[in-house]
SEFIDO-574921 format. One line per 3 residues: number of its first residue (from 1); their letters; for each residue y, z, x of N, C-alpha, C. Coordinates in Angstrom, 2 decimals. Each point is the difference from the previous one (the first is absolute). Example, Ala and Ser with C-alpha at 12.3 -4.5 7.8 and 13.67 -1.06 7.14 Angstrom:
BEGIN
1 = AS = -5.69,7.80,13.19,1.19,0.00,-0.89,1.20,0.00,0.90 | 1.05,-0.72,-0.35,1.19,0.06,0.82,1.09,0.73,-0.77
END
This chain:
BEGIN
1 = XXX = 19.00,-13.97,1.05,-0.88,-0.24,-0.26,-1.01,-1.45,-0.78 | -0.75,-1.36,0.34,0.31,-0.66,-1.02,-1.14,0.74,-1.17 | 0.63,-0.73,-1.31,-0.55,0.06,-0.91,-0.71,-1.29,-0.49
4 = XXX = -1.90,0.36,-0.96,-0.16,-1.47,-0.41,0.06,0.09,-1.26 | -0.27,-1.08,-0.38,0.60,-0.33,-1.92,-1.05,-1.01,0.22 | -0.60,-0.04,-1.59,-1.10,-0.38,0.04,0.14,-0.80,-1.60
7 = XXX = 0.93,-1.54,-0.18,0.15,-0.62,-1.70,-1.53,-0.77,0.07 | -0.05,0.22,-1.56,-1.23,-1.11,-0.55,0.45,-0.62,-0.62 | 0.20,-0.55,-0.50,0.41,-0.99,-0.81,-0.62,-1.64,-0.11
10 = XXX = -0.28,-0.53,-0.95,-0.40,-1.22,-0.41,0.73,-1.41,0.45 | 1.46,0.36,-0.54,0.86,-0.85,1.16,0.61,-0.01,1.05 | -0.20,-1.13,0.78,0.57,-0.41,1.67,0.93,0.46,-0.09
13 = XXX = 0.97,-0.52,-0.52,1.03,-0.28,-0.55,0.50,2.05,0.48 | -0.31,-0.02,-1.22,0.27,1.44,-0.63,0.25,1.43,1.55 | -1.72,-0.34,0.46,-0.22,1.01,1.73,1.26,-0.86,0.80
16 = XXX = 0.77,-1.11,-0.27,0.24,-0.24,1.52,1.61,0.35,-0.77 | 0.06,0.05,-0.79,2.10,0.49,-0.56,0.04,1.57,0.51 | -1.45,0.69,-0.59,-0.05,1.86,0.61,-0.20,0.19,1.47
19 = XXX = -0.38,-1.03,0.22,-0.01,0.25,1.68,1.19,-0.26,0.50 | 0.81,-1.64,-0.33,1.09,-0.30,0.71,0.91,1.68,-0.50 | 0.49,0.40,-1.08,0.56,0.82,-0.41,0.09,1.03,0.53
22 = XXX = -1.52,0.60,0.20,-0.18,1.59,0.66,-0.06,0.07,1.46 | 0.13,-1.68,0.87,-0.38,0.34,1.26,1.48,0.10,0.44 | 0.93,-0.87,-0.89,1.71,0.30,0.16,0.66,1.08,-0.46
25 = XXX = -0.64,0.90,-0.77,0.27,1.28,-0.03,-0.12,1.50,0.22 | -1.56,-0.36,0.95,-0.90,1.51,-0.04,0.07,-0.50,1.61 | 0.13,0.72,1.11,0.21,0.48,1.16,-1.78,0.03,0.08
28 = XXX = -0.53,-0.15,1.40,-1.34,0.28,0.48,-1.14,-0.11,-0.82 | -0.02,-1.58,-1.07,-0.13,-0.33,-0.78,-1.71,-0.70,0.29 | -1.07,-0.24,-0.82,-1.62,-0.78,0.29,-0.61,0.42,-1.21
31 = XXX = 0.51,-1.48,-0.42,-0.85,-0.29,-1.25,-1.47,-0.84,0.22 | -0.65,0.25,-0.92,-2.09,-0.62,0.20,0.79,-0.42,-1.76 | -0.98,-1.05,-0.36,-0.17,-1.10,-1.17,-1.48,-0.29,-0.67
34 = XXX = 0.05,-0.09,-0.77,-1.29,0.02,-1.21,0.49,-0.68,-1.29 | -1.20,-0.67,0.15,0.67,-0.92,-1.33,-0.34,-0.14,-1.49 | -1.16,1.37,0.52,-0.68,0.40,-1.76,-0.33,1.37,0.51
37 = XXX = -0.45,0.61,-1.25,-0.25,1.31,-0.49,-1.10,0.62,1.66 | -0.99,-1.18,0.48,-1.29,0.58,0.02,0.25,0.09,1.72 | 0.74,-1.46,0.82,0.68,0.56,1.08,1.11,0.49,0.10
40 = XXX = 0.77,0.27,-0.86,0.73,1.29,0.60,-0.31,1.42,0.15 | -1.47,0.25,-1.43,-1.08,1.32,0.46,-0.10,-0.04,1.52 | -0.69,-1.05,0.45,-0.78,-0.21,1.08,0.90,-0.49,0.99
43 = XXX = 2.02,-0.11,0.20,0.73,0.24,1.11,0.16,0.70,-0.09 | 0.36,0.90,-0.96,0.17,1.43,0.29,-1.11,0.84,0.56 | -0.90,-0.14,-0.13,-1.15,1.14,0.96,0.02,-0.26,1.28
46 = XXX = 0.19,-1.45,0.10,0.07,-0.49,1.00,0.92,0.56,1.02 | 1.34,0.23,-0.68,1.14,-0.42,0.69,0.82,1.34,-0.40 | -0.04,1.27,0.44,0.99,1.33,0.26,0.47,-0.68,-0.62
49 = XXX = 1.14,0.17,-1.75,1.20,-0.76,-0.64,1.02,1.50,-0.43 | 1.01,0.07,-0.21,1.28,1.12,0.01,0.02,-0.48,-1.60 | -0.65,-0.88,-0.86,0.54,-0.26,-0.73,-0.21,-0.66,-0.95
52 = XXX = -0.32,-1.35,-0.71,-0.58,-0.80,-0.73,0.35,-0.44,-0.76 | 1.04,-0.94,-1.05,0.78,-0.89,-0.91,-1.46,-0.87,-0.48 | 0.07,-0.15,-1.09,-1.32,-0.76,-1.05,0.43,-0.59,-1.29
55 = XXX = -0.66,-0.56,0.35,0.98,-1.20,-0.98,-1.53,0.52,-1.59 | 0.72,0.61,-1.53,-0.66,0.47,-0.90,-1.06,-1.12,-0.21 | 1.04,-1.62,-0.28,-1.67,-1.05,-1.07,0.03,-0.63,1.55
58 = XXX = -0.81,0.02,0.45,-0.84,-1.29,0.33,-1.77,-0.33,-0.48 | -0.38,-0.92,0.69,-1.55,-0.17,-0.52,-0.99,0.56,0.66 | -0.67,0.37,-0.40,-1.71,1.04,0.67,0.44,1.41,-0.05
61 = XXX = 0.73,0.10,0.59,0.36,1.66,0.17,1.19,0.77,-0.16 | 0.56,-0.26,-1.04,1.48,0.18,0.07,0.41,2.08,0.86 | 1.16,-0.46,-0.28,0.88,1.29,-0.50,-0.20,1.34,0.41
64 = XXX = -0.84,0.23,-1.62,-0.91,1.22,-0.35,-1.61,-0.03,0.72 | -0.50,-1.36,-0.09,-0.98,1.18,1.11,-0.16,-0.14,1.86 | 1.45,-0.39,-0.19,0.69,-0.23,2.02,-0.03,1.75,-0.36
67 = XXX = 0.69,0.36,-0.91,0.09,1.51,0.03,-0.70,0.86,0.30 | -1.27,-0.22,-0.85,-0.87,0.36,0.01,-1.48,0.22,1.08 | 0.40,-1.14,0.75,-0.76,0.06,0.59,1.27,0.77,1.87
70 = XXX = 0.76,-0.33,-0.22,0.80,1.46,0.79,-0.44,0.87,-0.21 | -0.17,0.73,-1.37,0.24,1.01,-0.20,-1.94,0.48,0.20 | -0.97,-0.53,0.27,-0.95,0.42,0.71,-0.26,-0.20,1.31
73 = XXX = 0.71,0.12,0.52,-0.50,-0.77,1.02,1.46,2.00,0.66 | -0.68,0.36,1.17,0.14,0.80,0.66,1.04,0.24,0.77 | 0.21,-0.96,1.02,1.23,-0.63,0.88,0.98,-0.35,-0.62
76 = XXX = -0.24,-0.68,-1.19,1.33,-0.58,-1.10,0.58,0.59,-0.81 | -0.39,1.15,-0.36,0.22,0.89,-1.15,2.10,0.61,0.33 | 0.56,0.04,1.18,0.61,0.39,0.00,0.95,-0.86,0.76
79 = XXX = 0.25,-1.72,-0.57,0.16,-1.12,0.60,1.11,0.06,-1.08 | 1.04,-0.15,-0.78,0.89,-0.05,-0.50,-0.28,-1.88,-0.64 | 0.10,-0.40,-1.71,-0.34,-1.02,-0.58,1.04,-0.28,-0.75
82 = XXX = 1.17,-0.63,0.41,0.80,-1.35,-1.08,-0.27,-0.75,-0.60 | -0.02,-0.05,-1.32,-0.46,-1.02,-0.74,0.94,-0.69,-0.53 | -0.83,-1.64,0.10,1.24,-1.40,-0.16,-0.36,-0.49,-0.99
85 = XXX = 0.52,0.21,-1.29,-0.11,-0.96,-0.81,1.01,-0.18,-0.60 | -0.20,-1.54,-0.93,1.31,-0.83,-0.48,-0.39,0.55,-1.98 | -0.85,0.33,0.26,-0.49,0.78,-1.75,1.36,1.96,-0.19
88 = XXX = 0.74,0.30,-0.95,0.45,0.82,-0.19,-0.25,0.99,-0.37 | -1.28,-0.77,-1.01,-0.18,1.07,-1.07,-0.63,1.62,0.78 | 0.50,0.68,-0.92,-0.14,1.86,0.34,-1.15,0.39,0.47
91 = XXX = -0.61,-0.36,-1.28,-1.99,0.78,0.27,-0.53,-0.94,1.55 | 0.78,-1.50,0.22,-0.83,-0.09,1.25,-0.29,1.50,1.07 | 1.92,0.12,0.13,0.84,0.50,0.47,-0.73,1.62,0.78
94 = XXX = -0.45,0.45,-1.55,0.29,1.55,0.04,-2.17,0.00,0.14 | -0.66,-1.14,-0.16,-1.27,-0.11,0.30,0.17,0.06,1.49 | 0.11,-1.12,0.39,0.00,-0.17,0.93,0.42,1.27,1.49
97 = XXX = 1.52,1.21,-0.93,-0.01,1.47,1.38,-0.82,1.05,-0.62 | -0.99,-0.41,-1.17,-1.21,0.64,-0.17,-0.64,-0.08,0.94 | -0.58,-1.64,0.57,-0.94,0.03,0.96,0.40,0.30,1.24
100 = XXX = 0.97,0.56,-0.07,0.33,0.14,2.12,1.63,-0.89,0.59 | 0.78,-0.82,-0.80,0.99,-1.17,0.32,1.02,1.11,-0.02 | 1.24,0.17,1.37,0.29,0.51,0.50,1.66,0.10,-0.75
103 = XXX = -0.49,-1.69,-0.05,1.78,-0.79,-0.67,-0.95,-1.45,-0.61 | 1.38,-0.52,-1.31,-0.21,-0.83,-0.27,1.59,-1.32,0.52 | -0.03,-0.80,0.38,0.46,-1.02,-0.22,0.02,-1.00,-0.80
106 = XXX = 0.70,-0.32,-0.88,-0.38,-1.78,-0.66,1.16,-0.75,0.82 | -0.66,-0.88,-0.15,0.50,-2.02,0.40,0.26,-0.26,-0.92 | 1.08,-1.26,-0.57,0.90,0.53,2.25,0.63,0.77,0.59
109 = XXX = -0.14,1.02,1.14,0.31,0.51,0.36,1.08,-0.20,0.70 | 0.99,1.47,-0.46,1.38,-0.35,0.92,-0.60,0.28,1.31 | 0.84,-0.64,1.15,-1.00,0.39,1.49,0.83,1.67,1.05
112 = XXX = 1.47,0.20,-1.34,0.14,1.32,0.01,-0.67,1.48,-0.28 | -0.44,-0.51,-0.69,-1.05,1.00,-1.07,-1.25,0.03,0.95 | -0.66,-0.92,0.35,-0.95,-0.30,0.54,0.03,1.07,1.48
115 = XXX = 0.77,-0.89,0.11,-0.07,0.93,2.02,0.22,1.70,-0.35 | 1.08,0.28,-0.87,0.11,1.38,-0.46,-0.83,0.17,-0.07 | -0.62,0.09,-1.13,-1.78,0.26,-0.57,-0.98,0.13,1.12
118 = XXX = -0.45,-1.06,0.94,-0.21,0.24,1.56,0.19,1.17,1.22 | 1.64,-0.15,-0.04,0.24,1.21,0.31,-0.29,1.64,-0.03 | 0.08,-0.04,-1.08,-0.79,1.32,-0.47,-1.11,0.32,-0.08
121 = XXX = -1.05,-0.77,0.41,-1.18,0.03,-0.67,-0.83,0.12,1.30 | 0.34,-0.79,0.92,0.37,0.29,1.47,-0.24,1.24,0.68 | 1.69,0.26,-0.13,0.35,1.80,0.11,-0.88,0.77,-0.90
124 = XXX = -0.15,-1.02,-0.87,-1.26,1.67,-0.41,-0.94,0.50,0.83 | -0.63,-1.59,0.03,-1.74,-0.20,0.67,0.04,0.95,1.31 | 1.79,-0.64,0.49,-0.35,0.68,1.40,-0.14,1.61,0.19
127 = XXX = 1.41,0.42,-1.16,0.28,1.51,-0.35,-1.78,1.19,-0.30 | -0.96,-0.89,-0.53,-0.93,0.71,-0.55,-1.10,-0.42,1.00 | -0.10,-1.21,1.20,-0.60,0.29,1.35,0.51,0.91,0.81
130 = XXX = 1.40,0.36,0.30,0.51,0.88,0.56,-0.79,1.71,-0.43 | 0.48,0.13,-1.19,-0.89,1.26,-0.65,-1.41,-0.58,0.86 | -0.64,-0.45,-0.81,-1.85,0.21,0.47,-0.36,0.10,1.93
133 = XXX = 0.75,-0.67,0.42,0.60,-0.05,1.70,-0.03,1.81,0.17 | 0.83,0.15,-0.19,1.00,1.95,-0.23,-1.28,0.61,0.01 | -0.51,-0.08,-1.12,-1.05,0.98,-0.93,-1.99,-0.05,1.19
136 = XXX = 0.27,-1.75,-0.07,-0.53,0.24,1.46,-0.24,1.11,0.60 | 1.39,-0.49,1.22,0.17,0.91,1.02,-0.36,1.57,-0.42 | 0.52,0.14,-0.66,0.02,1.23,-0.48,-0.68,0.93,-0.08
139 = XXX = -0.73,-1.09,-1.25,-1.44,0.62,0.29,-1.27,0.56,1.36 | 0.19,-1.41,1.11,-0.20,0.44,1.50,0.31,0.80,0.31 | 1.01,0.02,-0.17,0.85,1.72,1.07,-0.70,0.92,-0.49
142 = XXX = -0.25,0.11,-1.62,-0.48,2.04,-0.68,-1.29,-0.75,0.40 | -0.78,-0.60,0.85,-1.15,-0.11,0.39,-0.40,-0.15,1.44 | 1.07,0.34,0.74,0.46,0.02,1.30,0.30,1.52,0.76
145 = XXX = -0.77,0.03,0.84,0.66,1.44,0.97,0.84,-0.90,0.44 | 1.79,0.50,0.11,1.13,-1.20,0.97,0.19,0.53,1.44 | -0.79,0.86,0.22,-0.56,0.69,2.00,-0.84,-1.37,0.42
148 = XXX = -1.05,0.08,-0.73,-1.33,-0.58,0.54,-0.32,-1.37,0.15 | 1.00,-0.38,-1.80,-0.09,-1.46,-0.24,-2.03,0.19,-0.80 | -0.22,0.82,0.10,-1.90,0.12,-0.90,0.67,0.59,-1.28
151 = XXX = -1.32,-0.18,-0.82,0.01,-0.03,-0.92,-0.16,2.10,-0.72 | 0.77,0.20,-0.44,0.66,0.97,-0.60,-1.84,0.81,-0.65 | 0.47,1.36,0.24,-1.24,0.73,-1.36,-0.32,-0.50,-1.02
154 = XXX = 1.59,-0.67,-0.92,-0.22,-0.48,-1.07,-1.21,-0.57,-0.16 | 1.18,-0.96,0.85,-1.59,-1.54,0.47,-1.18,-0.04,0.43 | -0.01,1.01,0.20,-1.71,0.37,0.73,-0.41,0.65,-1.20
157 = XXX = 0.62,0.76,-0.84,-1.07,0.63,-1.26,-0.25,-1.21,-0.65 | 0.84,-0.43,-0.19,-0.31,-1.73,-1.30,-0.68,-0.93,0.45 | -0.55,-0.13,1.71,-0.87,-0.70,0.90,-1.72,1.08,0.01
160 = XXX = 0.29,0.51,0.05,-1.02,1.16,-0.09,-0.45,-0.13,-1.53 | 0.42,-0.04,-0.62,-0.76,-0.28,-1.93,-0.44,-0.96,0.39 | 0.72,-1.69,0.88,-0.48,-0.47,-0.80,-1.51,-0.83,0.88
163 = XXX = 0.75,0.76,1.17,-1.57,-0.99,0.94,-1.52,1.19,-0.06 | 0.52,1.36,-0.60,-0.88,0.13,-0.55,-0.70,-0.09,-0.92 | 0.62,-0.45,-1.54,-0.32,-0.58,-1.32,-0.99,-1.27,1.09
166 = XXX = 1.15,-1.02,0.73,-1.24,-1.14,-0.27,-0.94,0.04,1.26 | -0.26,1.05,1.07,-1.38,0.39,0.21,-0.69,0.40,-0.63 | 0.15,0.75,-1.69,-0.64,0.27,-0.59,-1.55,-0.89,-0.55
169 = XXX = 1.61,-0.97,-0.14,-0.90,-1.32,-1.12,-0.07,-0.86,1.06 | 0.20,-0.46,0.94,-0.34,-1.04,1.27,-1.67,0.26,0.79 | 0.32,1.56,-0.33,-1.32,0.52,0.87,0.79,0.27,1.52
172 = XXX = 0.28,-0.77,0.54,0.81,0.15,1.61,0.28,0.60,0.33 | -0.36,1.51,0.95,0.13,0.99,0.63,2.26,-0.04,0.51 | 0.40,0.87,-0.47,1.45,0.59,1.64,-0.25,1.25,0.51
175 = XXX = 1.09,-0.19,0.75,-0.20,1.39,0.73,1.77,1.06,0.02 | -0.14,0.91,-0.54,1.94,0.01,0.23,-0.66,1.08,1.36 | 1.26,0.07,0.97,0.34,1.00,0.89,1.08,0.83,-0.50
178 = XXX = 0.29,0.71,0.55,1.38,1.10,-0.16,0.19,0.21,1.97 | 1.27,-0.61,0.07,0.46,0.12,1.10,1.02,0.72,0.46 | -0.15,0.91,1.17,1.21,1.37,0.91,-0.09,-0.66,1.53
181 = XXX = 1.46,0.00,-0.47,0.37,0.61,1.72,-0.15,1.07,0.83 | -0.37,0.12,1.08,-0.78,1.76,0.25,1.46,0.39,0.99 | 0.32,1.60,-0.25,0.52,0.67,-0.25,1.44,-0.53,-0.01
184 = XXX = 0.75,-1.69,-0.63,0.80,-0.21,-0.09,1.90,0.82,-0.30 | -1.11,0.93,-0.43,1.68,0.96,-0.08,0.62,0.38,1.36 | -1.07,0.16,1.03,0.90,-0.03,1.55,0.33,-0.96,0.45
187 = XXX = 0.02,-1.49,-0.71,0.67,-0.73,0.26,1.84,0.38,-0.40 | -0.04,0.04,-1.22,1.02,0.61,-0.95,0.84,0.42,1.31 | -0.76,1.22,0.01,0.69,1.72,0.57,0.67,-0.96,1.42
190 = XXX = -1.25,-0.80,0.93,0.94,0.26,1.62,0.57,-1.13,-0.17 | -0.04,-1.32,-0.63,0.36,-1.28,0.19,1.58,-0.09,-1.64 | -0.36,0.45,-0.47,0.86,-0.02,-1.52,-0.73,-1.47,-0.55
193 = XXX = 0.63,0.49,-1.10,-0.57,-0.90,-1.43,0.40,-1.51,-0.11 | 1.01,-0.21,0.84,0.41,-1.27,-0.29,-0.77,-0.85,1.20 | -0.91,0.62,1.22,-0.54,-0.44,0.97,-1.52,-0.13,-1.33
196 = XXX = 0.15,1.29,-0.36,-1.94,0.18,-0.67,0.30,-1.28,-1.29 | 0.73,-0.43,-0.36,0.20,-0.84,-1.04,-0.74,-1.39,0.63 | 0.48,0.19,1.68,-0.43,-1.48,0.18,-1.57,0.27,0.05
199 = XXX = -0.72,1.27,0.69,-0.86,-0.07,-0.01,-1.23,0.42,-1.50 | 0.40,-0.58,-0.65,-0.57,-0.15,-1.24,0.07,-1.27,-0.27 | 1.31,-1.05,-0.10,0.16,-1.08,-0.04,-1.27,-0.61,1.02
202 = XXX = 0.01,0.42,1.28,-1.23,-0.46,0.81,-1.12,0.26,-0.15 | -0.03,0.74,-1.15,-1.71,-0.01,-0.76,0.08,-0.30,-1.09 | 0.84,-0.14,-0.90,0.41,-1.14,-0.92,-0.39,-1.63,0.63
205 = XXX = 0.44,-0.26,0.93,-0.25,-1.41,0.51,-1.05,-0.53,0.57 | -0.81,1.14,0.63,-1.55,-0.32,0.97,-0.80,0.22,-2.38 | 0.58,0.96,-0.28,-0.91,-0.36,-1.56,-0.09,-1.57,-0.10
208 = XXX = 1.28,0.26,-0.55,0.02,-2.02,-0.56,-0.85,-0.95,0.40 | 0.23,0.15,1.27,-0.99,-1.01,0.73,-1.41,0.45,0.06 | -0.19,1.08,0.16,-1.46,0.14,0.42,-0.94,0.20,-1.54
211 = XXX = 0.39,-0.59,-0.91,-0.52,-0.51,-1.03,-0.22,-0.94,-0.34 | -0.84,-0.68,-1.24,-0.47,-1.20,-0.54,1.60,-0.24,-1.15 | -0.06,-1.60,-0.04,1.19,0.15,-1.79,-0.36,0.21,-0.48
214 = XXX = -0.57,0.21,-0.84,-0.46,0.64,-1.13,-0.42,1.13,-0.04 | 0.18,0.96,1.27,0.03,1.63,0.04,0.59,0.62,-0.34 | 0.24,0.88,-0.26,2.06,1.40,0.18,-0.55,0.82,0.89
217 = XXX = 1.42,0.45,0.14,0.19,0.39,0.99,1.42,0.82,-0.41 | 0.19,1.24,-0.26,0.99,0.72,-1.06,0.77,0.78,1.29 | 1.62,0.43,-0.56,-0.34,1.62,0.83,0.37,0.51,-1.62
220 = XXX = -0.97,1.63,0.79,-0.05,0.62,-1.28,0.83,0.77,-0.50 | 0.73,0.18,1.55,1.10,1.59,-0.15,0.00,0.52,1.41 | 1.52,0.30,0.32,-0.54,0.91,1.91,-0.76,-0.85,0.64
223 = XXX = -0.75,0.61,0.92,-0.88,-0.94,0.67,-1.44,-0.91,-0.55 | -0.02,0.33,-1.08,-1.23,-0.05,-0.36,0.41,-1.59,-0.87 | -1.47,-0.63,0.68,0.27,-1.20,-1.06,-1.49,-0.18,-0.09
226 = XXX = -0.40,-1.78,-1.25,-1.20,0.19,-0.54,-0.22,-1.33,-0.08 | -1.76,-0.27,0.33,-0.25,-0.63,0.47,-0.89,-0.80,-1.45 | 0.13,-1.03,-0.12,-1.16,-0.42,-1.08,-1.06,-1.96,0.66
229 = XXX = -0.90,-0.08,0.06,-0.21,-0.43,1.28,-1.52,-0.48,-1.63 | 0.28,-0.60,-0.72,-0.95,-1.33,-0.83,0.69,-1.67,-0.01 | -1.81,-1.05,-0.28,-1.34,0.95,-0.14,0.24,0.66,1.61
232 = XXX = -1.19,1.04,0.17,-0.65,0.16,1.20,-1.30,0.11,-0.04 | -0.85,-0.76,0.65,-1.55,-0.02,0.15,-1.39,1.92,-0.54 | 0.79,0.47,1.47,-0.90,1.45,0.11,0.83,0.79,0.50
235 = XXX = -0.24,1.19,-0.33,0.57,1.50,0.79,0.48,-0.87,1.56 | -1.29,-0.26,0.77,0.43,-0.33,0.97,1.51,-1.41,0.20 | 0.06,-0.15,-0.17,0.68,-1.78,0.13,1.52,1.04,-0.48
238 = XXX = -0.05,0.97,-0.69,1.29,1.28,-0.60,-0.05,0.04,1.24 | -0.24,1.33,1.00,-0.16,0.90,0.84,0.31,-1.00,1.46 | -0.40,-1.51,-0.32,0.53,-0.79,0.92,1.69,-0.24,0.14
241 = XXX = 0.04,-0.31,-1.32,1.70,-0.27,-0.76,0.65,1.38,0.44 | -0.27,0.67,-0.26,0.41,1.31,0.43,0.03,0.45,1.62 | -0.57,0.24,1.23,-0.11,-0.20,0.58,0.97,-0.89,1.28
244 = XXX = -0.31,-1.05,-1.05,1.22,-0.92,0.93,1.09,-0.04,0.09 | 0.14,0.09,-1.25,1.80,1.40,-0.32,0.13,0.87,1.40 | -0.36,1.05,-0.51,0.06,0.94,0.44,0.01,-0.11,1.40
247 = XXX = -0.96,-0.65,1.03,-0.15,-0.47,1.00,1.39,-0.34,0.20 | 0.49,-1.65,-0.18,0.94,-0.32,0.26,1.72,0.61,-0.70 | -0.32,1.09,-0.54,1.38,0.72,-0.03,-0.20,0.99,1.63
250 = XXX = -1.04,0.43,-0.70,-0.08,1.05,2.16,0.57,-0.86,1.12 | -0.04,-1.64,0.25,0.34,-0.46,0.87,1.55,-0.33,0.37 | 0.34,0.14,-1.25,1.49,-0.17,-0.23,1.02,0.96,0.75
253 = XXX = 0.88,-0.92,1.06,0.96,0.02,0.72,1.08,0.34,-1.27 | 0.91,0.28,0.69,1.56,-0.05,-0.40,1.28,-0.27,1.01 | 1.07,-0.23,-0.05,0.84,0.13,0.88,0.89,1.24,-0.38
256 = XXX = 0.57,-0.07,1.25,0.81,1.26,0.03,1.05,0.42,-1.13 | 0.25,1.19,-0.58,-0.45,1.23,1.14,-1.43,0.67,-0.61 | -0.52,-0.93,-0.77,-1.31,0.01,-0.39,-1.34,-0.02,1.31
259 = XXX = 0.70,-0.77,0.94,-1.81,-0.41,0.95,-0.55,0.79,0.35 | 0.15,1.55,0.18,-0.72,1.05,0.35,-1.27,-0.28,-1.67 | 0.54,0.26,-0.70,-0.35,0.24,-0.97,-1.85,-1.08,-0.34
262 = XXX = -0.74,1.13,-0.19,-1.30,-0.63,-0.37,-0.01,-0.12,-1.32 | -0.24,-0.71,-0.63,-0.53,0.40,-2.05,-1.43,-0.37,-0.15 | -0.84,1.32,-1.07,-1.83,-0.21,-0.54,0.34,0.19,-1.70
265 = XXX = -0.93,-0.53,-0.64,0.18,0.35,-1.17,-1.32,0.49,-0.76 | -0.57,0.84,-0.94,-0.91,0.41,-0.53,-0.36,-1.26,-1.56 | -1.03,-0.49,0.18,0.01,-0.59,-1.18,-1.55,0.50,-1.22
268 = XXX = 0.45,0.27,-0.90,-0.89,0.66,-0.99,-0.40,-1.34,-0.67 | -1.52,-0.19,-0.43,-0.59,-1.14,-0.27,-0.85,0.32,-1.32 | 0.12,-0.40,-0.88,-0.85,-0.65,-1.95,-0.55,-1.27,-0.22
271 = XXX = -1.26,0.14,0.09,-0.77,-1.70,-0.15,-0.44,0.97,-1.88 | 0.48,-1.85,0.31,0.08,0.11,-1.83,-1.65,-1.62,-0.22 | -1.02,0.41,-0.87,0.17,0.98,-0.90,-1.61,1.05,0.94
274 = XXX = 0.11,0.17,0.70,-0.73,1.09,0.78,0.06,1.15,-0.44 | 1.34,0.76,-0.03,0.13,0.91,-0.71,-0.35,0.01,-1.66 | -0.27,-0.97,-0.49,-0.09,-0.27,-1.69,1.19,-0.56,-1.23
277 = XXX = -0.18,0.58,-0.89,0.76,-0.59,-0.89,1.07,0.73,0.22 | 1.72,-0.12,0.57,1.27,1.37,-0.03,0.85,-0.90,-0.59 | 0.88,0.56,-0.37,1.20,0.02,-0.31,0.75,-0.28,1.44
280 = XXX = 1.06,-0.95,0.12,1.04,-0.24,1.14,0.58,1.24,0.87 | 0.62,1.08,-1.63,-0.23,1.64,0.90,-1.25,-0.35,0.89 | -0.77,0.40,-0.23,-1.21,1.02,0.12,-0.06,-0.76,1.41
283 = XXX = -0.20,-1.03,0.78,-0.02,-1.12,0.73,0.46,0.23,0.48 | 2.21,0.31,0.23,0.41,0.48,1.14,-0.41,1.53,0.09 | -0.25,1.07,-1.02,0.26,1.10,0.50,-1.35,-0.35,1.10
286 = XXX = -1.17,-0.35,-0.13,-1.04,-0.04,1.35,-0.03,-0.69,0.93 | 1.17,-0.78,-0.27,0.61,-0.24,1.65,0.98,0.99,0.63 | 0.63,0.95,-1.23,0.83,0.29,0.58,-0.49,1.18,1.06
289 = XXX = -1.40,0.87,-0.77,-1.03,0.71,0.12,-0.33,-0.33,1.53 | -0.42,-0.89,0.23,-0.31,-0.85,1.13,0.72,-0.30,1.25 | 0.83,0.65,-0.49,1.63,-0.14,0.99,0.34,1.00,0.54
292 = XXX = -0.60,0.91,-1.26,0.62,1.35,0.84,-1.14,0.56,1.28 | -1.36,-0.54,-0.50,-1.17,0.21,1.27,0.25,-0.69,1.05 | 0.87,-0.96,-0.16,0.12,-0.16,0.92,1.27,0.34,0.91
295 = XXX = 0.51,0.43,-0.36,1.40,0.86,0.84,-0.93,1.06,0.03 | -0.69,0.96,-0.68,-0.82,0.69,0.91,-1.28,-0.14,0.58 | 0.22,-1.32,-0.23,-1.36,-0.24,1.33,0.93,-0.11,1.19
298 = XXX = 1.16,0.06,0.45,0.40,-0.52,1.33,1.58,-0.95,-0.02 | -0.52,-0.80,-1.45,0.92,-1.11,-0.12,0.26,-1.27,1.18 | 0.57,-1.10,-0.73,-0.32,-1.29,1.26,-1.48,-0.57,-0.17
301 = XXX = -0.89,0.07,-1.44,-0.84,-0.17,-0.51,-0.39,-0.49,-1.26 | -0.64,-0.59,-0.57,-0.92,-0.59,-1.17,-0.34,0.81,-0.65 | -0.38,0.44,-1.18,-0.94,0.70,-0.82,-0.46,-1.06,-1.04
304 = XXX = -1.07,0.36,-0.53,-0.07,-0.59,-1.59,-0.49,0.96,-0.95 | 0.46,-0.12,-0.68,-0.10,1.92,-1.65,-1.78,-1.12,-0.40 | -0.11,1.93,0.07,-1.98,0.05,-0.56,-0.11,-1.14,-1.12
END
C-alpha cells in the first residue's frame, strides 16, 4: 500500500536529504514537499497524507503554528506530525508534544533513527485507519438486515425520529407505509424457508429499486417492510408511490420452483402532518392500524390511516 509523507522545511537541502533517505528505505512511498508552513498546510489539505515531517524553526508560520492549524482541521487531526528541529531545548519539545506533535527528531538527525521513527508512526497510522474502517463496517452491519441488505429495524427507528424531526422543522410532509406480504406463511409451508428467503430478497430488491435515493425502505421483521417517503407533496402523491410499489410486486414473476407463485402485498399508509403532531411510535401505530384494515378488507391494497 502506497503511503504519502509531507515534508515541510524551508531548506531545500534538508528536504532533498529526507526524501532520499526515506525513498531508499521505506517501500511504496510518495513524498510531497513544502518550503514553508502555509504551503505545507495547504499541501496537506489538498493531498491526503499519512505523516507530516515539519521543521520547527521556519519564517512566517513556524512548526508550532503548523501544529495548531493541522489540529484545527478535522481531516488532518489523525495525521501524525514529527517535528524536526536543531533546537534540543526540553521546553520546546514539551510544548510541541503538548500541542499535538507525535514525535521529535533533532537535527542533524541519524538516517537510521529517522527511518525507524517514520516507520513506527506510519504503522500506527495504518492500524488506526484499519480500526476506523472496521468500526465503520461494524456500524453499517449493525444497521443492515443480513438477508435483504435493507436497513434493519434499529436503523429504521433512528431514521424515523430523524425524518419526523426534519419534517417538523422544515414543514415538508412525509409519508410512512407499512408493507406486509400477503399469506407469506403459505410460501414457507409450501416451498420451504429457503425459497421464502428468495421471495423476501426479491421484494426487498423491488422496494430498493422503486424508491427515490433519499427515501427509506427497511425490513422491519419477518415479511414486514417499512417505507418512508420524505418529502412527499400530498396524500395523493404518497398513495401513488405505494400503489406503484404494490402493482410492481404483484406483477413479479419467479424462477422455478417458484414459477407458479403469485404474491401480493398490503400497505398501510399514514401521512404527516395530516394526522397532527405525533411521535414516531404513534405514526407507526397508525400506519400499522391501516395495514390491519387492508388485511381485513381483502388484502392486495393500500389503505390510508384515518
